[in-house]
C-alpha positions in Angstrom: -0.8 -4.5 13.9 2.8 -4.2 12.7 3.4 -0.9 14.4 1.7 -1.9 17.6 3.3 -5.4 17.8 6.7 -5.2 15.9 8.0 -8.1 17.8 5.3 -10.3 16.2 5.4 -9.1 12.6 8.3 -8.8 10.1 6.3 -6.8 7.6 3.0 -5.2 6.7 0.8 -5.6 3.6 -2.1 -3.2 3.2 -4.7 -3.1 0.4 -7.1 -0.2 0.4 -6.7 0.4 4.2 -6.3 3.0 6.8 -3.2 4.2 8.6 -2.5 3.2 12.2 -4.4 5.3 14.7 -6.3 7.2 12.0 -9.7 6.5 13.6 -11.0 6.1 17.1 -14.7 5.5 16.4 -17.1 4.9 13.5 -17.5 8.5 12.6 -13.7 9.2 12.4 -13.3 5.9 10.5 -15.7 7.0 7.8 -14.1 10.5 7.7 -10.7 8.9 7.3 -12.0 6.6 4.6 -13.2 9.7 2.7 -9.9 11.4 3.1 -11.1 13.8 5.7 -9.5 12.3 8.7 -6.1 14.0 8.8 -4.6 11.7 6.2 -1.9 14.2 5.4 -0.4 14.0 8.9 2.7 12.0 9.3 3.5 10.1 12.5 7.0 8.8 13.2 8.0 6.0 15.5 11.3 5.8 17.2 11.4 2.1 16.1 13.1 1.1 12.8 10.9 1.1 9.8 9.0 -2.1 9.1 8.9 -3.5 5.6 5.6 -2.3 4.1 3.8 -2.8 0.8 0.6 -0.9 0.0 -1.9 -1.3 -2.8 -4.6 1.2 -3.7 -6.9 1.7 -6.6 -7.0 5.2 -8.1 -10.8 5.0 -8.6 -11.5 3.6 -5.1 -14.7 5.4 -3.9 -14.6 3.7 -0.5 -11.1 4.4 0.8 -9.5 7.6 -0.4 -5.9 7.2 -1.8 -4.6 9.7 0.7 -4.7 6.9 3.2 -2.3 4.9 1.2 0.0 7.9 0.9 -0.1 8.4 4.7 0.7 4.7 5.3 3.7 5.0 2.9 4.9 8.2 4.5 4.7 6.7 8.0 6.8 3.7 6.8 9.4 5.6 4.9 12.8 5.9 6.7 14.3 9.4 7.1 17.1 9.0 4.5 15.5 7.1 1.7 15.9 6.9 -2.0 12.7 6.7 -4.1 12.2 5.0 -7.5 8.9 5.3 -9.4 8.0 3.0 -12.4 4.9 3.3 -14.6 3.5 0.2 -16.3 0.8 0.6 -18.9 -2.1 -1.9 -19.0 -1.9 -4.5 -21.7 -4.4 -7.0 -23.1 -7.3 -6.3 -20.6 -4.9 -5.7 -17.7 -4.8 -2.6 -15.6 -1.8 -0.3 -15.6 -0.2 0.9 -12.4 2.5 3.0 -10.8 4.9 1.2 -8.5 7.1 3.2 -6.2 10.0 1.6 -4.4 11.5 3.2 -1.3 14.9 2.0 -0.2 16.7 2.6 3.1 20.2 4.1 3.2 21.8 0.7 2.6 19.8 0.3 -0.6 17.3 -2.3 0.7 13.7 -2.0 -0.5 11.7 -1.3 2.6 8.5 0.2 1.2 6.5 -0.4 -2.0 3.4 1.5 -3.1 1.2 0.3 -6.0 -1.4 2.7 -7.4 -3.6 0.7 -9.7 -5.1 2.7 -12.6 -8.9 2.8 -12.6 -9.2 0.1 -9.9 -12.1 0.5 -7.4 -12.4 -0.9 -3.9 -11.5 -4.6 -4.7 -8.5 -6.9 -4.1 -6.2 -6.5 -7.1 -5.8 -9.9 -8.8 -7.7 -12.9 -7.9 -10.1 -15.1 -9.9 -13.0 -13.7 -11.9 -16.2 -14.6 -10.2 -14.7 -14.1 -6.7 -16.1 -11.6 -4.2 -14.5 -8.2 -4.1 -11.7 -8.9 -6.5 -10.4 -7.2 -9.6 -8.9 -9.9 -11.8 -7.6 -7.3 -14.3 -5.2 -5.8 -11.8 -1.7 -6.9 -10.9 -1.8 -9.9 -8.5 -1.5 -8.2 -5.1 -1.1 -11.5 -3.3 1.8 -12.6 -5.5 3.5 -9.2 -5.3 3.2 -9.2 -1.5 4.8 -12.6 -1.3 7.6 -11.5 -3.6 8.2 -8.4 -1.5 8.2 -10.2 1.8 10.6 -12.8 0.5 12.9 -10.1 -0.7 12.7 -11.1 -4.4 13.4 -8.4 -7.0 10.3 -7.7 -9.1 10.3 -9.2 -12.6 7.7 -7.6 -14.9 
């Protein structure tokens, strides 16, 4: 939606999703979800990069992590600096790898969160909820932090 309607959206938040234009029908959607749909291809737009944050579980058996990598690649500006931080899980919480991509001016424009051992469920949320993983980092809170331009505090 952000790529198609940039005049309506200031940023994009994706959790276990597919890249723009990766599928044109049900068969290609399932192929892309498995990681067989050309997920390694990178598409560039002539438009400026839109702020994008992506969450993906490393054990997701529904949407292959190559889709998250493609979304991040498509959102990354040409001259970018990349910082990767690893956070070990503590006290029943999942660990994760957080990658921050900054534009030439040093502004964080893309974040990618790979959540250790998480399946196809929203990271964070309340236990007992549908399709949530309460042991993961809180994706909703992190998306809000990112969109508000607040530096992460871990």
